[in-house]
C-alpha positions in Angstrom: 62.9 13.4 -9.5 60.5 11.0 -10.5 56.8 9.9 -9.6 55.3 6.6 -9.9 51.6 5.5 -10.2 50.7 2.0 -9.8 47.4 0.4 -10.8 47.0 -3.3 -10.4 45.4 -5.2 -13.2 45.3 -2.3 -15.6 42.6 -2.5 -18.3 42.2 -0.7 -21.5 40.0 2.0 -19.7 42.7 2.2 -17.0 45.5 2.7 -19.8 43.5 5.7 -21.0 43.1 7.3 -17.6 46.8 6.8 -17.2 47.6 8.6 -20.4 45.3 11.3 -19.5 47.1 11.7 -16.0 50.4 11.6 -17.8 49.5 14.4 -20.0 48.2 16.5 -17.1 51.8 16.3 -15.1 54.6 18.3 -16.5 58.2 17.0 -16.9 59.5 13.5 -17.1 57.5 10.9 -14.8 57.5 7.2 -14.5 54.4 5.4 -14.7 54.6 1.9 -13.7 52.3 -1.3 -13.9 55.2 -3.6 -13.3 56.9 -2.0 -16.5 58.6 1.2 -16.8 57.6 3.6 -19.3 60.7 5.3 -20.9 60.5 9.2 -20.6 63.1 11.8 -20.9 64.3 12.7 -17.4 66.3 15.7 -16.1 67.0 17.5 -13.0 64.2 19.8 -11.7 64.7 23.0 -9.8 63.2 23.4 -6.5 60.2 25.3 -7.8 59.7 22.6 -10.7 59.6 19.9 -8.1 56.8 21.6 -6.1 54.8 22.2 -9.2 55.1 18.5 -10.1 54.1 17.3 -6.7 51.3 19.9 -6.8 50.1 18.6 -10.2 50.3 15.0 -9.0 48.3 15.9 -6.1 45.6 17.4 -8.0 45.7 14.6 -10.6 45.2 12.2 -7.9 42.4 14.2 -6.3 40.8 14.2 -9.6 40.9 10.6 -9.8 39.6 10.1 -6.1 36.9 12.7 -6.8 35.9 10.9 -10.0 35.5 7.6 -8.1 33.5 9.3 -5.4 31.1 11.1 -7.9 30.6 8.3 -10.5 30.0 5.8 -7.5 27.6 8.1 -5.5 26.1 10.5 -8.3 25.3 7.6 -10.9 24.7 4.7 -8.7 27.7 2.6 -10.2 29.7 0.0 -8.2 33.0 0.3 -9.7 35.4 -2.4 -8.6 38.4 -0.1 -8.0 38.8 0.6 -11.8 38.9 3.9 -13.4 36.5 4.3 -16.3 37.3 7.9 -17.6 38.7 10.9 -15.6 37.1 14.0 -14.8 37.4 16.9 -17.0 40.9 18.6 -16.6 39.4 21.6 -14.9 40.9 25.1 -15.3 42.6 26.6 -12.4 43.4 30.1 -13.5 40.7 32.6 -12.4 40.5 34.1 -15.8 40.3 30.6 -17.7 37.6 29.6 -15.2 35.4 32.5 -15.8 35.9 32.1 -19.7 34.8 28.6 -19.4 31.7 29.3 -17.3 30.8 32.0 -19.6 31.3 29.6 -22.7 28.8 27.1 -21.0 26.1 29.6 -20.4 26.4 30.9 -24.0 25.6 27.5 -25.2 22.8 26.9 -22.8 21.2 30.2 -23.5 21.5 29.4 -27.2 19.7 26.0 -26.5 17.0 28.0 -24.6 16.4 30.3 -27.4 16.0 27.5 -30.1 13.6 25.5 -27.7 11.2 28.5 -27.6 10.9 28.2 -31.4 9.8 24.6 -31.1 6.2 23.6 -30.7 5.5 21.2 -28.1 4.1 17.7 -29.0 0.8 17.0 -27.6 -0.5 13.6 -26.5 -3.5 12.5 -28.2 -6.8 12.4 -25.9 -7.0 9.1 -23.9 -10.2 7.4 -24.8 -9.6 4.5 -22.6 -10.0 4.6 -18.8 -6.2 4.0 -17.9 -5.0 6.6 -15.4 -2.7 9.4 -16.2 0.7 8.7 -15.2 2.7 11.3 -13.2 6.5 11.1 -13.3 8.9 13.2 -11.1 12.4 13.2 -11.8 14.7 13.9 -8.9 17.9 15.7 -9.5 20.8 16.2 -7.2 24.3 15.1 -6.2 23.8 12.0 -4.2 26.0 11.6 -1.0 25.4 15.1 0.3 21.5 14.7 -0.3 20.8 11.2 1.0 18.9 12.4 4.0 16.5 14.6 1.5 16.1 11.8 -0.6 15.0 9.6 2.3 12.5 11.9 3.3 11.2 12.1 -0.3 10.9 8.4 -0.9 9.6 7.4 2.5 7.3 10.3 3.4 6.7 12.9 1.0 6.0 10.7 -2.2 3.7 8.2 -0.6 1.4 11.1 0.7 1.6 12.7 -2.8 1.0 9.2 -4.3 -2.1 8.8 -2.0 -3.4 12.2 -3.4 -2.9 11.2 -6.8 -4.8 8.2 -6.4 -7.8 9.9 -5.2 -7.6 12.1 -8.5 -7.1 9.1 -10.7 -3.5 9.8 -11.2 -0.5 7.5 -10.9 2.5 8.7 -9.5 5.9 7.4 -10.2 9.0 9.1 -8.7 12.2 8.6 -10.7 14.8 8.5 -8.1 18.2 6.9 -9.5 20.1 6.5 -6.3 20.6 2.8 -7.3 19.3 0.7 -10.3 22.0 1.6 -13.0 24.0 -1.7 -13.3 27.4 -1.9 -11.9 28.8 -2.8 -15.1 27.2 0.1 -17.0 29.5 2.5 -19.2 29.7 6.1 -18.7 27.8 6.5 -22.1 24.8 4.1 -20.7 24.6 6.0 -17.5 24.3 9.6 -19.2 21.7 8.0 -21.5 19.8 6.5 -18.6 19.5 9.8 -16.7 18.7 12.1 -19.8 16.5 9.5 -21.3 14.4 9.4 -18.1 14.1 13.1 -18.2 12.8 13.0 -21.8 10.1 10.4 -20.7 8.8 12.8 -18.0 8.5 15.5 -20.6 6.7 13.0 -23.0 4.2 12.2 -20.3 3.4 15.8 -19.4 3.4 17.0 -23.0 6.8 18.7 -22.9 6.5 20.1 -19.3 7.7 17.2 -17.3 7.6 17.3 -13.5 11.2 18.0 -12.1 12.5 18.4 -8.7 16.1 19.6 -8.2 18.2 20.0 -5.0 21.3 22.1 -4.6 23.7 22.7 -1.9 27.7 23.2 -2.1 28.6 20.6 -4.5 28.6 20.9 -8.3 29.1 17.3 -9.0 30.9 15.2 -11.5 32.1 17.0 -14.7 32.9 14.3 -17.5 35.7 15.1 -20.0 35.3 15.1 -23.8 36.1 11.6 -24.1 33.5 10.4 -21.7 30.8 12.2 -23.7 31.3 11.2 -27.2 30.4 13.3 -30.3 27.1 11.1 -30.8 26.0 11.9 -27.2 27.1 15.6 -27.5 24.7 15.9 -30.6 22.0 13.7 -29.2 21.5 15.6 -25.9 23.1 19.0 -26.8 25.7 18.3 -24.1 27.5 21.4 -22.8 31.2 20.4 -22.2 32.5 21.9 -18.9 29.1 21.2 -17.0 28.5 18.5 -14.5 25.8 15.8 -15.0 23.4 17.4 -12.4 23.8 20.7 -14.1 22.8 19.0 -17.7 19.9 17.3 -15.8 18.5 21.0 -14.8 19.2 22.1 -18.4 17.4 19.2 -20.1 14.7 19.0 -17.3 13.8 22.6 -16.9 16.0 25.3 -17.8 15.8 25.3 -21.7 12.1 24.9 -21.7 11.3 27.3 -18.8 9.4 24.6 -17.4 6.6 25.6 -14.9 6.5 22.2 -13.4 10.1 22.3 -12.1 11.0 22.9 -8.4 14.5 24.0 -7.1 15.4 23.8 -3.5 18.6 25.2 -2.2 19.9 24.2 0.9 21.3 26.9 3.5 25.1 26.4 4.1 24.6 26.8 7.9 24.5 23.1 8.2 28.2 22.9 7.5 29.0 24.3 11.0 28.2 21.0 12.5 29.4 18.7 9.7 32.1 16.4 10.8 35.5 17.0 9.1 35.9 13.6 7.6 32.4 14.2 5.9 33.4 17.6 4.4 34.6 16.2 1.1 31.4 14.6 0.2 29.5 17.9 0.8 31.7 20.9 -0.3 33.8 21.3 -3.6 37.2 22.0 -3.3 37.7 23.2 -7.0 37.4 26.8 -7.7 35.9 25.8 -11.1 33.1 24.0 -9.4 32.3 26.6 -7.0 32.1 29.3 -9.7 29.9 27.2 -11.7 27.6 26.5 -8.8 27.5 30.2 -7.9 26.4 31.1 -11.5 24.0 28.3 -11.7 22.2 29.3 -8.5 22.0 33.0 -9.7 20.7 32.1 -13.1 18.0 29.7 -11.5 16.9 32.4 -9.1 16.5 34.9 -11.9 14.9 32.4 -14.3 12.4 30.7 -11.8 11.4 33.4 -9.3 8.6 31.7 -8.1 9.9 28.1 -8.1 13.3 28.5 -6.2 13.0 28.0 -2.4 15.5 28.0 0.1 15.6 25.8 3.1 17.7 24.8 6.2 18.4 21.8 8.2 20.9 20.5 11.0 23.4 17.7 11.1 22.0 15.2 13.6 24.4 12.3 13.3 26.5 10.0 11.0 25.5 6.3 10.6 27.2 3.9 8.4 29.0 6.6 6.5 25.6 8.6 5.8 25.0 11.9 7.3 21.4 12.2 8.9 19.7 15.6 8.9 16.9 17.0 11.2 14.5 19.8 10.2 13.7 18.4 6.9 10.0 17.5 7.9 8.9 21.2 8.1 9.9 23.6 5.3 11.5 21.0 2.8 8.7 18.3 2.8 5.8 20.9 2.9 7.4 22.8 0.1 7.6 19.9 -2.2 4.3 18.3 -1.4 2.4 21.8 -1.8 4.4 22.5 -5.1 3.5 19.4 -6.8 0.0 19.2 -5.6 -0.4 22.5 -7.2 1.6 21.8 -10.4 -0.2 18.5 -10.8 -3.8 19.9 -10.3 -2.9 22.8 -12.8 -1.8 20.4 -15.4 -4.7 17.8 -14.9 -7.4 19.7 -13.7 -10.4 17.5 -12.3 -13.2 17.1 -14.7 -16.5 18.0 -13.7 -18.5 14.8 -12.8 -22.1 14.5 -12.1 -23.5 13.4 -8.7 -23.1 9.5 -8.6 -25.6 7.2 -6.9 -24.2 4.8 -4.4 -24.4 2.0 -6.9 -22.2 4.1 -9.2 -19.8 4.8 -6.5 -19.6 1.2 -5.7 -19.0 0.1 -9.5 -16.4 2.7 -9.7 -14.4 1.2 -6.9 -14.6 -2.2 -8.3 -13.2 -0.7 -11.7 -10.2 1.3 -10.0 -9.4 -2.1 -8.2 -9.4 -3.9 -11.3 -7.3 -1.4 -13.0 -4.9 -1.2 -10.3 -4.4 -5.0 -9.8 -4.6 -5.8 -13.6 -1.7 -3.9 -14.8 1.1 -5.6 -13.3 0.4 -9.4 -14.3 3.2 -11.4 -15.9 3.9 -15.2 -16.4 0.3 -16.1 -16.4 -0.5 -16.2 -20.1 -1.4 -19.8 -20.2 -3.8 -19.4 -17.6 -5.0 -16.0 -19.2 -5.6 -17.8 -22.5 -7.4 -20.7 -20.9 -9.7 -18.3 -19.1 -10.4 -16.5 -22.4 -10.9 -19.6 -24.2 -13.7 -20.7 -21.7 -15.4 -17.2 -21.6 -15.5 -17.3 -25.5 -16.6 -20.9 -25.8 -20.2 -21.9 -26.9 -22.3 -24.6 -25.2 -25.8 -26.6 -25.6 -28.4 -24.0 -24.9 -30.4 -26.9 -23.0 -27.8 -28.6 -21.0 -25.6 -25.4 -20.2 -22.3 -25.5 -18.3 -20.9 -25.1 -14.9 -18.9 -22.2 -13.8 -15.1 -22.4 -13.9 -13.4 -22.3 -10.7 -9.9 -20.8 -10.0 -8.1 -21.8 -7.1 -5.0 -20.7 -5.4 -2.9 -20.4 -2.3 -2.8 -17.1 -0.5 -0.4 -14.8 -2.1 -0.1 -16.3 -5.5 -1.8 -13.5 -7.4 -5.3 -14.7 -7.9 -7.0 -11.4 -7.6 -4.3 -9.8 -10.0 -5.1 -12.8 -12.5 -8.7 -12.1 -12.3 -8.4 -8.5 -12.7 -6.1 -9.4 -15.7 -8.8 -11.5 -17.3 -11.3 -8.7 -16.8 -9.1 -6.2 -18.8 -8.3 -8.9 -21.5 -11.9 -9.8 -21.9 -13.1 -6.2 -22.4 -10.3 -5.7 -25.0 -11.5 -8.8 -26.7 -15.0 -7.0 -27.0 -16.7 -9.2 -24.4 -19.4 -7.9 -22.1 -18.1 -8.3 -18.4 -19.8 -8.1 -15.1 -17.1 -8.3 -12.3 -17.2 -8.3 -8.6 -14.0 -8.3 -6.4 -14.9 -9.4 -2.9 -13.1 -7.4 -0.3 -12.5 -4.1 -2.5 -15.1 -2.4 -0.4 -16.9 -2.8 2.9 -20.2 -3.9 0.9 -18.6 -6.1 -1.4 -18.1 -8.9 1.4 -21.9 -9.2 1.7 -23.5 -11.6 -0.6 -26.5 -9.6 -0.7 -24.5 -6.7 -2.2 -23.3 -9.0 -5.1 -26.8 -10.4 -5.8 -28.0 -6.8 -6.1 -25.3 -5.6 -8.5 -25.8 -8.7 -10.7 -29.4 -8.2 -10.9 -28.9 -4.9 -11.7 -26.8 -5.7 -14.6 -29.1 -8.4 -15.9 -32.3 -6.4 -15.9 -32.3 -4.5 -19.3 -36.2 -3.3 -19.2 -38.6 -2.3 -16.6 -39.1 -5.0 -14.0 -41.8 -4.6 -11.4 -40.8 -7.4 -9.2 -37.2 -5.6 -9.1 -38.5 -2.4 -8.5 -40.3 -3.4 -5.7 -37.8 -5.5 -4.2 -35.2 -2.6 -4.3 -37.6 -0.6 -2.0 -37.2 -3.4 0.7 -34.3 -5.8 -0.3 -34.9 -9.3 0.7 -31.9 -11.6 0.0 -34.1 -14.9 -0.3 -36.4 -13.2 -2.9 -33.4 -11.8 -4.7 -31.7 -15.4 -5.1 -35.0 -16.6 -6.8 -35.1 -13.5 -9.0 -31.5 -13.9 -10.0 -31.9 -17.6 -11.0 -34.8 -16.4 -13.2 -32.9 -13.5 -14.7 -30.0 -15.6 -15.6 -32.4 -18.2 -17.3 -34.0 -15.6 -19.3 -30.9 -13.8 -20.3 -29.4 -17.2 -21.5 -32.3 -17.4 -23.9 -31.2 -14.3 -25.7 -28.5 -13.6 -28.2 -26.6 -11.3 -25.7 -23.2 -12.4 -24.4 -22.2 -12.0 -20.7 -19.0 -13.1 -18.8 -19.6 -12.8 -15.0 -16.2 -12.8 -13.0 -16.3 -12.9 -9.1 -13.1 -13.0 -7.2 -12.4 -14.2 -3.7 -15.7 -15.7 -2.8 -13.9 -17.1 0.3 -14.0 -13.6 1.8 -17.8 -13.3 1.5 -19.3 -13.1 5.1 -20.0 -16.5 6.3 -23.4 -17.7 6.4 -25.7 -20.6 5.5 -26.5 -19.1 2.3 -23.7 -17.0 1.2 -22.8 -19.1 -1.8 -26.4 -19.8 -2.9 -26.3 -17.3 -5.7 -23.7 -19.5 -7.5 -25.6 -21.0 -10.6 -25.0 -24.9 -10.9 -25.7 -24.4 -14.6 -25.8 -21.4 -16.9 -27.2 -21.5 -20.7 -26.8 -19.4 -23.7 -23.9 -16.9 -24.1 -23.3 -16.6 -20.3 -20.1 -17.8 -18.6 -19.2 -17.6 -15.1 -15.7 -17.6 -13.5 -15.2 -17.5 -9.9 -12.1 -17.7 -7.5 -11.3 -18.9 -4.2 -8.3 -19.8 -1.9 -7.6 -23.4 -0.7 -7.7 -22.3 2.8 -11.2 -22.7 4.9 -14.1 -24.6 4.0 -15.1 -22.5 1.0 -13.3 -24.6 -1.7 -15.0 -28.0 -0.4 -18.5 -26.2 -0.3 -18.1 -25.1 -4.0 -16.8 -28.5 -5.0 -19.9 -30.1 -3.6 -22.1 -27.5 -5.4 -20.0 -27.8 -8.8 -18.9 -31.4 -9.0 -18.5 -31.2 -12.8 -17.3 -27.4 -13.2 -13.8 -26.9 -14.9 -11.0 -26.2 -12.5 -8.0 -23.8 -12.8 -5.3 -24.5 -10.1 -2.7 -21.7 -10.0 0.9 -23.4 -9.8 3.9 -21.6 -8.6 5.6 -19.1 -11.2 8.4 -20.3 -13.2 11.9 -18.5 -13.4 11.1 -16.6 -16.5 7.8 -15.2 -15.2 9.4 -14.2 -11.8 12.2 -12.3 -13.9 9.3 -10.4 -15.7 7.7 -9.4 -12.8 10.9 -7.9 -11.2 12.1 -6.3 -14.3 8.9 -4.9 -15.1 8.4 -3.6 -11.7 11.6 -1.9 -11.5 11.4 -0.8 -15.3 8.4 1.5 -14.2 10.9 3.4 -11.9 13.8 3.2 -14.5 15.8 0.9 -12.1 17.5 -2.3 -13.0 19.1 -5.1 -11.0 22.3 -6.4 -12.2 22.4 -10.2 -13.2 23.7 -11.3 -10.0 21.1 -9.4 -8.0 18.1 -10.7 -10.3 19.3 -14.4 -9.9 19.5 -14.0 -6.2 16.0 -12.7 -6.0 14.3 -15.0 -8.5 15.9 -18.2 -7.0 15.0 -17.3 -3.5 12.5 -19.8 -2.1 10.2 -17.0 -1.3 9.8 -15.9 -4.9 7.5 -18.7 -5.6 4.8 -16.6 -4.0 3.7 -13.4 -6.1 2.9 -11.5 -3.0 6.2 -12.1 -1.5 8.0 -11.0 -4.7 5.8 -7.9 -4.9 6.7 -6.6 -1.4 10.3 -7.3 -2.1 10.5 -5.3 -4.9 8.8 -2.4 -3.2 11.3 -2.8 -0.2 14.2 -2.8 -2.5 12.7 0.2 -4.5 12.8 2.5 -1.3 16.1 1.0 -0.1 18.4 4.0 -0.5 22.0 2.5 -0.1 22.7 1.1 -3.7 25.9 -0.3 -2.3 24.1 -2.7 -0.1 21.3 -3.8 -2.4 22.9 -7.3 -3.1 23.6 -7.9 0.6 19.9 -6.7 1.3 18.7 -9.3 -1.2 20.6 -12.1 0.6 19.1 -11.2 3.9 15.7 -11.4 3.0 13.4 -13.8 4.7 12.4 -16.8 2.4 9.0 -17.2 3.8 5.9 -14.6 3.2 5.2 -14.5 6.9 8.9 -13.8 7.7 9.1 -11.1 5.2 6.2 -9.3 6.2 7.4 -9.4 9.9 10.7 -8.0 8.8 8.8 -5.0 7.1 6.8 -4.6 10.2 10.0 -4.3 12.3 11.6 -1.9 9.8 8.3 0.2 9.6 8.2 0.6 13.5 12.1 1.2 13.7 11.8 4.2 11.3 8.6 5.4 12.9 8.9 8.8 14.5 5.2 9.1 15.6 4.8 6.0 17.9 1.5 5.3 16.1 2.5 2.6 13.5 2.8 -0.3 16.1 -0.4 0.8 17.9 -2.4 1.0 14.5 -1.2 -2.5 13.3 -2.3 -3.9 16.8 -5.6 -2.2 16.8 -6.5 -3.3 13.1 -5.5 -7.0 13.9 -7.8 -7.1 16.9 -10.6 -5.4 15.3 -13.5 -7.5 13.8 -13.4 -6.0 10.3 -11.3 -3.0 10.3 -11.7 0.5 11.8 -12.8 3.8 10.7 -10.5 6.5 10.4 -12.2 8.6 13.1 -12.2 5.6 15.5 -8.4 5.5 15.2 -8.0 9.2 15.6 -9.8 9.1 19.0 -8.0 6.0 20.2 -4.4 7.4 19.3 -5.5 10.6 20.9 -6.9 11.0 24.3 -10.5 9.6 24.7 -11.0 11.1 28.2 -10.6 14.5 27.1 -12.4 13.9 23.8 -9.0 15.0 22.0 -8.3 13.6 18.5 -4.8 12.6 17.6 -2.8 15.3 15.8 -3.2 15.1 12.1 0.5 15.5 11.0 1.9 12.3 12.9 -1.4 10.5 11.8 -0.8 11.4 8.4 2.9 10.2 8.6 1.8 7.0 10.1 -0.9 6.1 7.6 1.5 6.8 4.7 4.1 4.4 6.1 1.4 1.6 6.4 -0.2 2.3 3.1 1.4 -1.0 1.4 -0.6 -3.0 4.0 -3.7 -1.1 4.1 -6.8 -0.9 2.1 -9.7 1.4 2.3 -13.0 -0.8 2.5 -15.4 1.8 2.5 -18.2 2.0 0.1 -20.5 4.6 -1.3 -18.1 7.3 -0.7 -18.3 7.0 3.0 -15.7 7.6 5.7 -12.5 5.6 5.1 -12.5 2.1 6.8 -9.1 0.8 7.0 -8.2 -2.9 7.1 -5.5 -5.1 5.9 -5.3 -5.8 2.2 -4.4 -9.3 2.7 -4.9 -11.9 5.4 -1.1 -12.8 5.3 -0.5 -9.2 6.7 -3.0 -9.7 9.5 -1.4 -13.2 10.5 2.0 -11.6 10.5 1.0 -8.7 12.7 -0.4 -11.1 15.2 2.8 -13.3 15.2 5.1 -10.4 15.4 3.4 -7.9 17.8 0.5 -10.0 19.7 2.2 -13.2 20.3 1.0 -13.8 23.9 -2.6 -13.8 24.9 -1.9 -11.0 27.4 -0.7 -8.6 24.8 -3.9 -9.4 22.8 -6.2 -9.0 25.7 -4.6 -5.4 26.4 -5.6 -4.4 22.7 -9.1 -6.1 22.9 -9.7 -4.1 26.1 -8.5 -1.0 24.5 -11.1 -1.4 21.7 -13.8 -2.4 24.2 -13.3 0.8 26.3 -13.5 3.0 23.2 -16.7 1.5 21.8 -18.4 1.2 25.0 -17.6 4.5 26.7 -16.6 6.9 23.8 -18.0 5.9 20.3 -20.9 7.7 19.2 -22.0 5.6 16.4 -24.3 3.0 17.9 -24.2 0.7 14.6 -20.4 0.4 15.2 -20.8 0.0 18.8 -23.0 -3.2 18.3 -20.7 -4.5 15.6 -17.4 -4.3 17.7 -18.1 -4.2 21.4 -19.7 -7.7 21.9 -16.8 -9.4 19.8 -14.1 -7.4 21.9 -15.5 -8.3 25.3 -16.0 -11.9 24.1 -12.4 -12.1 22.9 -11.1 -10.6 25.9 -12.9 -12.7 28.3 -15.0 -10.1 29.9 -18.1 -12.0 29.7 -19.7 -10.2 32.7 -19.4 -6.8 31.0 -20.8 -8.5 27.9 -23.8 -9.9 29.5 -24.5 -6.5 31.3 -24.3 -4.6 27.9 -26.7 -7.0 26.0 -29.0 -7.2 28.9 -28.9 -3.5 30.3 -27.5 -1.1 27.5 -30.5 0.1 25.2 -27.9 0.2 22.2 -27.7 -3.6 22.3 -31.3 -3.7 20.8 -29.7 -2.7 17.5 -27.7 -5.8 17.5 -30.9 -7.6 16.1 -32.9 -10.5 17.9 -30.7 -13.1 16.2 -27.3 -11.7 17.1 -28.5 -11.0 20.8 -29.7 -14.7 21.0 -26.3 -16.1 19.6 -24.3 -13.8 21.8 -26.1 -15.0 24.9 -26.1 -18.6 23.9 -22.5 -18.8 24.4 -22.8 -17.4 27.8 -25.6 -19.8 29.1 -25.2 -22.7 31.5 -24.8 -25.9 29.4 -27.0 -28.1 31.6 -30.1 -29.3 29.7 -33.3 -31.4 31.0 -36.8 -32.4 29.7 -39.1 -31.0 32.4 -39.2 -29.6 36.0 -38.2 -31.8 38.6 -35.5 -32.5 41.3 -32.8 -31.2 38.9 -34.8 -28.3 37.4 -36.9 -25.6 38.6 -39.2 -23.3 36.7 -38.5 -19.4 36.5 -41.7 -17.5 37.7 -42.5 -13.9 38.4 -45.0 -12.2 40.9 -48.2 -10.4 40.3 -46.9 -7.2 41.5 -43.7 -7.3 39.0 -45.5 -8.7 36.0 -46.7 -5.4 34.4 -43.7 -3.2 35.2 -40.8 -2.9 32.7 -37.2 -3.5 32.7 -37.3 -5.9 35.7 -36.3 -9.0 33.6 -34.1 -7.4 31.0 -33.4 -3.8 31.9 -33.4 -2.4 28.3 -36.5 -3.9 27.3 -39.6 -1.7 26.6 -42.1 -4.6 27.1 -44.0 -5.6 30.3 -41.9 -8.1 32.3 -44.5 -10.9 31.9 -44.2 -10.6 27.9 -40.5 -10.8 27.4 -38.2 -13.2 26.7 -36.2 -14.1 29.9 -32.9 -14.0 27.8 -33.1 -11.5 24.8 -35.9 -9.3 26.2 -37.9 -9.2 23.1 -41.5 -9.5 23.1 -42.8 -13.5 23.3 -45.8 -13.7 21.2 -48.6 -15.5 23.0 -48.6 -18.6 20.7 -44.9 -19.2 21.8 -46.0 -19.7 25.7 -45.9 -23.3 25.5 -44.5 -25.8 28.0 -41.5 -26.5 26.1 -40.4 -22.7 26.2 -40.9 -22.3 29.7 -37.8 -20.7 31.2 -35.8 -23.0 33.5 -32.9 -22.9 36.0 -30.7 -26.2 36.8 -30.2 -27.3 40.4 -27.0 -25.5 40.9 -28.4 -22.1 39.8 -31.7 -22.5 41.6 -30.5 -23.0 45.2 -32.1 -20.6 47.5 -35.4 -20.8 45.7 -36.0 -24.5 46.4 -38.8 -25.4 48.8 -42.5 -25.0 49.1 -42.7 -21.4 48.0 -41.4 -20.2 44.7 -39.3 -16.8 44.5 -40.1 -14.2 41.8 -37.3 -13.6 39.3 -37.5 -9.9 39.6 -38.1 -8.8 43.2 -36.6 -12.1 44.7 -39.5 -12.4 47.2 -41.2 -15.7 48.0 -44.6 -16.1 46.3 -47.7 -17.9 47.6 -50.9 -18.9 46.0 -52.3 -15.5 46.4 -49.6 -13.9 44.4 -50.7 -15.8 41.2 -47.2 -16.2 40.0 -46.6 -16.7 36.1 -43.9 -18.7 34.5 -41.3 -16.9 32.4 -40.7 -17.9 28.9 -38.0 -17.7 26.2 -38.5 -16.9 22.7 -38.1 -19.6 20.1 -35.0 -18.2 18.8 -33.3 -18.3 22.3 -34.9 -21.8 23.0 -32.8 -23.2 20.1 -34.9 -26.1 18.9 -37.0 -26.9 21.9 -34.2 -28.1 23.9 -34.6 -27.1 27.5 -31.6 -25.3 28.7 -30.7 -23.5 32.0 -31.2 -19.9 31.5 -28.6 -18.6 33.8 -25.7 -16.7 32.3 -22.4 -17.9 33.5 -19.9 -15.0 33.4 -16.8 -13.8 34.8 -15.3 -10.3 35.3 
């Protein structure tokens, strides 16, 4: 009897595998790859034939298991080639137990030796960089695909947000993919275990470690796969699986208090399809006994760190088993454990009570640190900015600010943040302001206030008085004088202002920009090419130096991608990297950053290449794809609603406002916090908290391109937009208790929705409208007024009058007004000073809107009754603000329901 094993295109690695297989099968067998291997042959007995068949079957199963394990557990894409075979596992019960005992004797010896070693402690950080928290995720892969999806898309985003609040940076080490397909077994094992060592180094020997176990022990490499040098380097215990060694190195030998073990209950197997069972259950007796002993040792050693959880099989999609029930015990256990462990390892330092100004400065600092760490391929631009910052100039003539210009998404803010970091490292004194990083930062007065505070070194009576009642115009004059005085000193100052195009629009929002600065002061500002800001600055600074950001070259794009994935110990293979950086969209830094994040959380390593090929080449298209993906994966139904509400808001929404709108406003019930938190974490890459001074979170899109994509993707028709604007209007008019927010949002929502009648009624009748301010009320009503104009009363116009009886009552002309009717502006309801009671300020109605009061008698504007001479009617007036340049205009509001 003979057996033939045929392998096409056999490589050197294949030959070694075949040799190992040949040794494991008794008797004379024919191994063929086109050529026969001459071996002794003889007749076998029936029992010997059965033994040979059984050995062949076991050997082929080992080979099959090896393919499965090395692909699934180490993320390699093996092109139907053997690399090294599984270890030849013992099958006899006595031999199995001896091997298992020998493994644990070596592990216990390592543990005793580790206890005698002193942990290396990191030097105390003196800089302001955040502490990095690395969590290594360990498990077999195919059977824990569902759990890893929950970790990456739900648990870790919430934990990362919590870490950010504590000035910690979370990086999860999930090696489902990222090990290049052509890596050797040695490279793969080194990658896994080196990443564990890195986690330990970051945490002074007690790295954060998460392990998940079920019914699969995993791949057990043979001695040829783990060479002598690897055995020595990592104290490898032969006979253990890679997952087992991850546990040994990550937690067991050091008795790591920051390690968490989650053991899945086997009840899920009842509903598991038969064809999926090999991926979830070991058939090998050796693996079963090793797994049983491993769980026993962990329970005894880590009594407070081992947790059991259960889940159920939901469905099978594309070969992946989906589980339900993981959001409860599993997700909560991971989150609670690591919050506690991290807080224990890095307790919050006691801080003094900060002033609003200190909190504002801190938020600018956080923004700078976060954006300035991942800038690659802009060394020439950075060098040019630093050269400008350190350049000297004629103290009399001075120099104009440098202007950095870029398209949206080109990485302008990151470049400015990097310039701040580099300048501080060079020893320069830097003032920086990132417009848009807080709610106050978009107000030019906030920028001027912070700059004045920086420039004033001694007691300044004028500034002390101005701070009590801040006036922007006076502050501008003071700022110009302070810059001039500072320039006369020997002190150096670099002023960096980012994204001036995002300052709230106004006639004087750019007046703070100095045409020239003297001494050792230099100013660098940035703006986008969109809108009119660039042209306005060009007119102000015709001779200023310009730095126009160009598209990234291929080398810079590679640096960005490799450094991004390097933080998570992932790596694209050459084909994948080439596909990504040669894409049309990769010219845009924001596109590249979003793609990297999408690929990082993409869980199917076999499809990464195809996913890259499918990426939309435009920024808008990519964001639309991400939005659709978020909505498809959303289990709360809130993601789409939040996106639509934020897009239709004027400048973002407070968290509590979203809580009410996603809940039941009529019953005054807030949205449940669990689904809200899930939705917020899902959208975290798109959002920024623009609240300042430690206030309630104010959520808005972190980039204008996202707002644009949301409108295109979800609100493409005027009808859809109107629905959302009316939803916002309903909340702010009838349910919002914050009057300041009401007057900020409601007029905008009603106007945008086309509900001008409701808008007019609100402005004229609702007492809350008084908080809009006289100028804003006038501007709002101006858009609603009849457009007809005239010079004086006549056949085409009629004067508006009020009778004697109604003159001294209140609320007849404008219901919310607190002034007598005869003294109020017919439009805004504010008091009209006597000196404004001039002919050119008389209120008029055009012919179309004065029908019914033409004739010999006038009609009172309040009671609508005819007036004769005995009634002594008085003319009504409009204030100078509503009159708008002494141009008489019909005062009737033209509205629609």
